[in-house]
C-alpha positions as CSV (number, residue, x, y, z in Angstrom):
1,M,17.6,9.3,14.7
2,D,19.4,6.3,16.1
3,T,17.7,5.1,19.2
4,Q,19.1,1.7,19.1
5,Q,21.4,2.1,22.0
6,T,19.4,4.6,24.0
7,N,15.9,3.3,23.7
8,P,15.1,0.3,25.9
9,A,12.0,-0.5,23.8
10,R,14.2,-1.7,21.1
11,A,15.3,-4.6,23.3
12,D,11.9,-6.1,22.7
13,L,13.0,-6.8,19.1
14,S,15.4,-9.4,20.3
15,Q,12.6,-11.6,21.6
16,P,12.1,-14.8,19.6
17,G,9.7,-14.6,16.8
18,S,9.7,-10.8,16.6
19,G,11.3,-10.3,13.2
20,S,11.4,-6.5,12.5
21,W,10.4,-6.7,8.8
22,S,7.4,-8.8,9.4
23,A,6.4,-6.3,12.0
24,V,6.9,-3.4,9.5
25,T,4.7,-5.3,7.1
26,A,2.0,-5.7,9.7
27,V,2.0,-1.9,10.3
28,G,1.9,-1.4,6.5
29,A,-1.1,-3.7,6.3
30,G,-2.8,-1.5,8.9
31,C,-2.1,1.5,6.8
32,L,-3.6,-0.4,3.8
33,T,-6.8,-1.1,5.8
34,L,-7.2,2.5,7.0
35,V,-6.6,3.9,3.5
36,I,-9.2,1.6,1.9
37,S,-11.6,2.5,4.7
38,E,-11.1,6.2,4.2
39,F,-11.1,6.4,0.4
40,L,-13.5,3.7,-0.6
41,P,-16.4,6.1,-0.9
42,I,-14.6,8.1,-3.6
43,G,-15.1,5.4,-6.2
44,L,-18.6,4.8,-4.9
45,L,-19.6,8.5,-4.5
46,P,-22.1,8.8,-7.4
47,S,-23.8,5.5,-6.4
48,I,-24.1,6.3,-2.7
49,A,-25.1,9.9,-3.3
50,T,-27.9,8.7,-5.6
51,A,-29.0,6.0,-3.1
52,F,-29.4,8.5,-0.3
53,G,-30.7,11.3,-2.5
54,V,-27.8,13.8,-2.0
55,S,-25.6,15.7,-4.5
56,D,-22.0,14.7,-5.3
57,G,-20.7,17.6,-3.3
58,T,-22.7,16.6,-0.3
59,G,-21.6,13.0,-0.8
60,G,-18.1,14.3,-0.5
61,L,-18.8,14.6,3.2
62,M,-18.0,10.9,3.4
63,V,-14.4,11.9,2.9
64,T,-14.6,15.3,4.8
65,V,-16.0,13.8,8.0
66,P,-13.3,11.2,8.7
67,G,-10.7,13.8,7.8
68,L,-11.9,16.3,10.3
69,V,-12.4,13.7,13.0
70,A,-8.9,12.3,12.4
71,A,-7.4,15.7,12.8
72,F,-8.7,15.9,16.4
73,A,-8.4,12.2,17.1
74,A,-4.6,12.0,16.4
75,P,-3.4,14.3,19.3
76,L,-6.2,13.3,21.6
77,I,-5.5,9.6,21.3
78,T,-1.8,10.2,21.6
79,L,-2.4,12.0,24.9
80,A,-5.0,9.6,26.2
81,A,-3.0,6.5,25.3
82,A,0.4,8.0,26.3
83,R,1.3,4.9,28.5
84,V,-0.4,2.2,26.4
85,D,1.9,-0.3,24.6
86,R,2.0,0.7,20.9
87,R,1.4,-2.9,19.8
88,R,-1.9,-3.0,21.8
89,L,-2.9,0.5,20.6
90,L,-2.4,-0.3,16.9
91,W,-4.5,-3.5,17.4
92,M,-7.4,-1.6,19.0
93,L,-7.4,1.1,16.3
94,T,-7.6,-1.6,13.6
95,G,-10.6,-3.0,15.5
96,V,-12.3,0.5,15.3
97,L,-11.9,0.3,11.5
98,F,-13.7,-3.0,11.4
99,V,-16.6,-1.6,13.3
100,A,-16.7,1.5,11.1
101,N,-16.8,-0.4,7.9
102,L,-19.5,-2.8,9.1
103,G,-21.6,0.2,10.1
104,A,-21.2,1.8,6.7
105,A,-22.3,-1.4,5.0
106,L,-25.5,-1.4,7.1
107,A,-26.2,2.3,7.2
108,P,-30.0,2.9,6.5
109,N,-29.5,6.6,5.7
110,F,-26.9,9.3,5.0
111,P,-26.6,10.6,8.6
112,I,-25.9,7.0,9.8
113,M,-23.4,6.6,7.0
114,L,-21.6,9.8,8.3
115,A,-21.6,8.4,11.8
116,A,-19.8,5.3,10.6
117,R,-17.4,7.5,8.7
118,L,-16.8,9.4,12.0
119,L,-15.4,6.1,13.4
120,V,-13.1,5.8,10.4
121,G,-11.7,9.1,11.4
122,I,-11.0,7.9,14.9
123,G,-9.2,4.8,13.8
124,S,-7.3,6.6,11.0
125,G,-6.1,9.5,13.1
126,G,-4.9,7.3,15.9
127,F,-3.2,4.8,13.6
128,W,-1.4,7.4,11.6
129,S,0.0,9.2,14.6
130,V,1.5,6.0,16.0
131,G,2.1,3.8,13.0
132,V,4.8,5.6,11.0
133,S,6.5,6.9,14.2
134,V,7.3,3.3,15.2
135,A,9.4,2.6,12.1
136,P,12.7,3.6,13.7
137,R,11.9,1.2,16.6
138,L,11.5,-1.8,14.2
139,V,14.6,-1.4,12.0
140,G,18.1,0.0,12.2
141,P,18.7,3.7,11.3
142,R,20.0,2.8,7.8
143,A,16.7,1.1,7.0
144,V,14.3,3.8,8.2
145,A,13.7,5.2,4.8
146,K,12.9,1.8,3.3
147,A,10.8,0.8,6.3
148,T,8.8,4.1,6.0
149,A,8.3,3.4,2.3
150,L,7.1,-0.1,3.1
151,I,4.6,1.2,5.7
152,T,3.4,4.0,3.5
153,S,3.1,1.6,0.6
154,G,-0.2,0.7,2.3
155,V,-1.3,4.2,1.3
156,T,-0.6,3.7,-2.4
157,I,-1.8,0.0,-2.5
158,G,-4.9,1.2,-0.7
159,A,-5.4,3.7,-3.5
160,V,-5.0,0.9,-6.0
161,V,-7.6,-1.2,-4.2
162,S,-10.1,1.3,-3.0
163,L,-10.8,3.2,-6.2
164,P,-11.5,0.2,-8.6
165,L,-12.8,-2.0,-5.7
166,G,-15.8,0.2,-5.2
167,P,-17.1,0.2,-8.7
168,I,-16.3,-3.5,-9.3
169,V,-18.1,-4.7,-6.2
170,N,-20.9,-2.2,-6.8
171,E,-21.6,-3.7,-10.2
172,L,-21.7,-7.2,-8.8
173,W,-23.4,-7.0,-5.4
174,G,-24.0,-3.3,-4.7
175,W,-22.1,-0.6,-2.9
176,R,-22.9,-1.9,0.6
177,A,-21.0,-5.1,-0.1
178,A,-17.9,-3.0,-0.9
179,F,-17.6,-1.9,2.7
180,L,-17.5,-5.6,3.9
181,V,-14.1,-6.0,2.1
182,P,-12.2,-3.6,4.4
183,A,-14.2,-4.9,7.4
184,G,-12.9,-8.4,6.7
185,L,-9.4,-7.1,6.0
186,A,-9.3,-5.4,9.3
187,L,-9.9,-8.7,11.1
188,V,-7.0,-10.3,9.2
189,V,-4.7,-7.4,9.9
190,M,-5.6,-7.6,13.7
191,A,-4.5,-11.2,13.7
192,T,-1.3,-10.4,11.8
193,Q,-0.4,-7.6,14.2
194,L,-0.9,-9.8,17.2
195,A,1.4,-12.4,15.7
196,T,4.2,-10.2,14.5
197,L,4.4,-6.9,16.4
198,P,6.9,-6.8,19.3
199,G,6.0,-5.2,22.6
200,M,6.6,-1.5,22.2
201,P,6.1,0.2,25.6
202,A,5.4,3.9,25.4
203,R,8.6,5.9,25.6
204,G,7.2,8.3,28.2
205,P,4.2,10.5,28.8
206,V,3.2,12.6,25.8
207,T,2.0,16.0,27.2
208,L,0.7,19.2,25.7
209,R,4.3,20.5,26.1
210,S,5.4,17.7,23.8
211,F,3.2,19.3,21.1
212,S,4.2,22.9,21.8
213,K,7.9,22.1,21.5
214,I,7.4,21.1,17.9
215,F,6.5,24.7,17.0
216,D,10.0,25.7,18.1
217,N,11.4,23.5,15.3
218,V,11.4,25.4,12.1
219,H,11.8,22.3,9.9
220,A,8.9,20.6,11.6
221,K,6.8,23.7,11.1
222,A,7.7,23.9,7.4
223,G,6.8,20.2,7.0
224,L,3.4,20.8,8.6
225,V,2.6,23.8,6.4
226,T,3.7,21.9,3.3
227,S,1.6,18.9,4.3
228,A,-1.5,20.9,4.9
229,L,-1.4,22.6,1.6
230,V,-0.5,19.6,-0.5
231,F,-3.2,17.5,1.1
232,F,-5.7,20.3,0.6
233,G,-4.9,20.6,-3.1
234,H,-4.8,16.9,-3.7
235,F,-8.1,16.0,-2.1
236,A,-9.9,19.0,-3.5
237,A,-9.3,17.3,-6.9
238,Y,-9.0,13.6,-6.0
239,T,-12.3,13.4,-4.2
240,Y,-14.0,14.3,-7.5
241,L,-11.9,12.2,-9.8
242,V,-14.8,9.9,-10.8
243,P,-17.2,12.8,-11.5
244,Y,-14.4,14.4,-13.6
245,L,-14.0,11.2,-15.7
246,R,-17.7,10.9,-16.1
247,D,-18.8,14.5,-16.7
248,L,-15.9,16.5,-17.9
249,A,-13.7,14.1,-19.8
250,H,-16.8,12.1,-20.9
251,T,-14.8,8.9,-20.4
252,P,-16.7,5.7,-21.3
253,Q,-17.9,3.8,-18.3
254,S,-15.8,0.9,-19.3
255,W,-12.7,3.1,-19.0
256,V,-13.3,4.4,-15.5
257,T,-12.2,1.3,-13.4
258,P,-9.0,0.8,-15.6
259,L,-8.1,4.4,-15.2
260,L,-8.5,4.2,-11.4
261,L,-6.4,1.1,-11.4
262,I,-3.7,3.0,-13.5
263,F,-3.8,5.8,-10.9
264,G,-3.1,3.3,-8.1
265,L,-0.5,1.2,-9.9
266,T,1.6,4.2,-10.8
267,G,1.2,5.3,-7.2
268,I,2.8,2.1,-6.1
269,A,5.7,2.7,-8.5
270,G,6.1,6.3,-7.1
271,N,6.0,5.0,-3.6
272,F,8.8,2.4,-4.0
273,A,10.9,4.5,-6.4
274,T,10.9,7.3,-3.8
275,G,11.7,5.0,-1.0
276,M,14.9,4.0,-2.9
277,I,16.1,7.6,-3.5
278,A,14.4,10.0,-1.0
279,D,17.1,9.7,1.6
280,R,19.6,11.2,-0.8
281,G,17.7,14.5,-0.9
282,V,14.3,14.7,0.8
283,R,13.6,18.4,-0.1
284,A,14.4,18.0,-3.8
285,T,12.4,14.8,-4.0
286,T,9.5,16.3,-2.2
287,T,9.5,19.4,-4.5
288,A,9.6,17.3,-7.6
289,A,6.7,15.1,-6.5
290,I,4.6,18.2,-5.6
291,V,5.2,20.0,-8.8
292,L,4.5,16.9,-10.9
293,L,1.2,16.5,-9.0
294,A,0.2,20.1,-9.5
295,V,1.0,20.2,-13.2
296,S,-0.9,16.9,-13.8
297,V,-4.0,18.2,-12.1
298,A,-3.9,21.6,-13.7
299,L,-3.7,20.1,-17.2
300,L,-6.6,17.7,-16.7
301,P,-9.4,20.2,-17.5
302,L,-7.4,21.7,-20.4
303,L,-6.8,18.4,-22.0
304,S,-10.1,16.7,-21.1
305,H,-11.0,16.4,-24.8
306,S,-8.2,13.9,-25.3
307,R,-8.6,10.4,-23.8
308,Q,-5.0,9.7,-24.4
309,W,-3.9,12.7,-22.4
310,T,-6.4,11.9,-19.7
311,V,-4.7,8.5,-19.3
312,V,-1.2,10.0,-19.2
313,L,-2.1,12.7,-16.7
314,V,-4.0,10.4,-14.4
315,A,-0.9,8.1,-14.4
316,L,1.5,11.0,-13.6
317,W,-0.8,12.2,-10.9
318,G,-0.9,8.7,-9.4
319,F,2.9,8.5,-9.5
320,A,3.4,11.8,-7.8
321,W,0.9,11.1,-5.1
322,G,2.5,7.7,-4.4
323,A,5.7,9.6,-3.6
324,I,4.4,12.3,-1.4
325,P,3.4,10.4,1.8
326,V,6.9,8.9,1.8
327,V,8.8,12.1,1.4
328,L,6.6,14.1,3.8
329,Q,7.0,11.5,6.5
330,L,10.7,11.3,6.0
331,W,10.9,15.1,6.3
332,M,9.0,14.9,9.6
333,L,11.2,12.0,10.9
334,D,14.3,14.0,10.0
335,S,12.9,17.1,11.7
336,L,12.0,15.4,15.0
337,D,13.9,13.5,17.7
338,E,12.4,12.5,21.0
339,T,9.2,14.4,20.0
340,A,8.5,12.0,17.1
341,E,5.3,10.6,18.3
342,G,3.8,14.0,19.3
343,G,5.1,15.4,16.1
344,F,3.3,12.7,14.1
345,A,0.1,13.3,15.9
346,L,0.3,17.0,14.8
347,F,1.3,15.8,11.3
348,V,-1.8,13.6,11.1
349,S,-3.9,16.5,12.4
350,T,-2.5,18.8,9.8
351,T,-2.8,16.5,6.9
352,Q,-6.3,15.4,7.8
353,I,-7.5,19.1,8.2
354,G,-6.0,19.7,4.7
355,L,-7.8,16.6,3.4
356,A,-11.1,17.5,5.0
357,A,-10.9,21.2,4.0
358,G,-9.9,20.3,0.4
359,S,-12.7,17.8,-0.1
360,L,-15.3,20.1,1.5
361,L,-14.3,23.3,-0.3
362,G,-13.7,21.3,-3.5
363,G,-17.2,20.0,-3.2
364,M,-18.6,23.5,-2.9
365,V,-16.7,24.6,-5.9
366,V,-17.9,21.6,-7.9
367,D,-21.5,22.2,-7.0
368,R,-21.4,26.0,-7.7
369,A,-18.8,26.5,-10.4
370,G,-18.0,23.1,-11.9
371,L,-15.2,20.6,-12.0
372,A,-12.7,22.6,-14.2
373,P,-12.4,25.5,-11.7
374,D,-12.0,23.0,-8.9
375,L,-9.1,21.3,-10.5
376,V,-7.3,24.5,-11.4
377,A,-7.7,25.9,-7.9
378,A,-6.5,22.6,-6.4
379,A,-3.4,22.7,-8.6
380,A,-2.7,26.3,-7.5
381,V,-2.8,25.5,-3.8
382,T,-0.7,22.4,-4.3
383,V,2.2,24.1,-6.0
384,L,2.2,26.8,-3.3
385,S,3.0,24.1,-0.8
386,V,6.7,23.9,-1.8
387,V,7.4,27.5,-0.5
388,G,7.6,26.3,3.1
389,L,10.3,23.7,2.2
390,W,12.6,26.2,0.7
391,A,12.1,28.9,3.4
392,V,14.3,26.9,5.8
393,S,17.8,25.5,5.6
394,P,18.3,21.9,4.3
395,L,17.7,19.1,6.7
396,P,20.5,17.0,8.1
397,N,20.5,13.5,6.5
398,R,19.7,11.2,9.4
399,H,19.1,8.1,7.2
400,P,22.3,7.5,5.2
401,A,22.0,5.0,2.4
């Protein structure tokens, strides 16, 4: 996907002070902010649910609502902002995340909390549809895989920060103070983006036809199906990780935050390890990561009596999840050409629908049947997601090492 000679927007990178890797880092920092914003309630779920007098399953709506909103926001923002400079658009979407987190910190009741979470969905959906698709505009074609890994490292670092951050801040100052952290981070990231991102004029109008063309691409369709299923399975389990540790594994409270930190740290390792090797075989790497995730989740209820196995499985789950955003987005980049931005809008919609449906239906299973059936069902859906990848021919390698 070498647009270096054909895309005039790349000429902006030659301007003084517009170093491409600092710009990539700024986009990654935006991903970090949105992931912390989106997933922070997972570590705080029992505390917030208790404070507002709702069940854990109902509290899971704090993850479901932004996911559903992001699914619609991604294509709508892509269409509405078709002619807006991508630098300005990313800056504005980061500002939405600031407002959303401030609103969550001040929410007087659960409906207002959900309204604040709705804003997170708007910021998240818009940022995801634009953020990763600009990677080829910031670096040369041989560095796209590494730039994508750096951008998506915000996902795994966000997982590191968001899960333990909530319980730690909650113990010191209460759960409301935890939302002030991503609010402040959003302000810092906005300043960084203004300083480092080059001008990136829109490449042309994105229309409904831009979206429909993607469904003529069998590799893109396979990537969307796989993404929907793997996000469904992961979030059906991940949203209720803290209740699992507390109620099923009977993990001591002093172990919970370290285990969440382990999940995130191994996720970082998975992210960067995958960024180094994924361009050698995206389909094989994606399959390996998905199978590892499914097996880890499926074994958690079976080995919940063993604290040692709980630690190992949580670590493997984190490693697998750290790899998955990198390989799925590389699959989509390799599948798309001039439809990349529209394709990523649909990719965001697909993953966020999977996220929202997984956390919602997972919450229903948890409330009605318990945590163990939820984890087993989540693992089954996850492993099914590899079918789409192997139903199509191998992708051409557009990002040689």
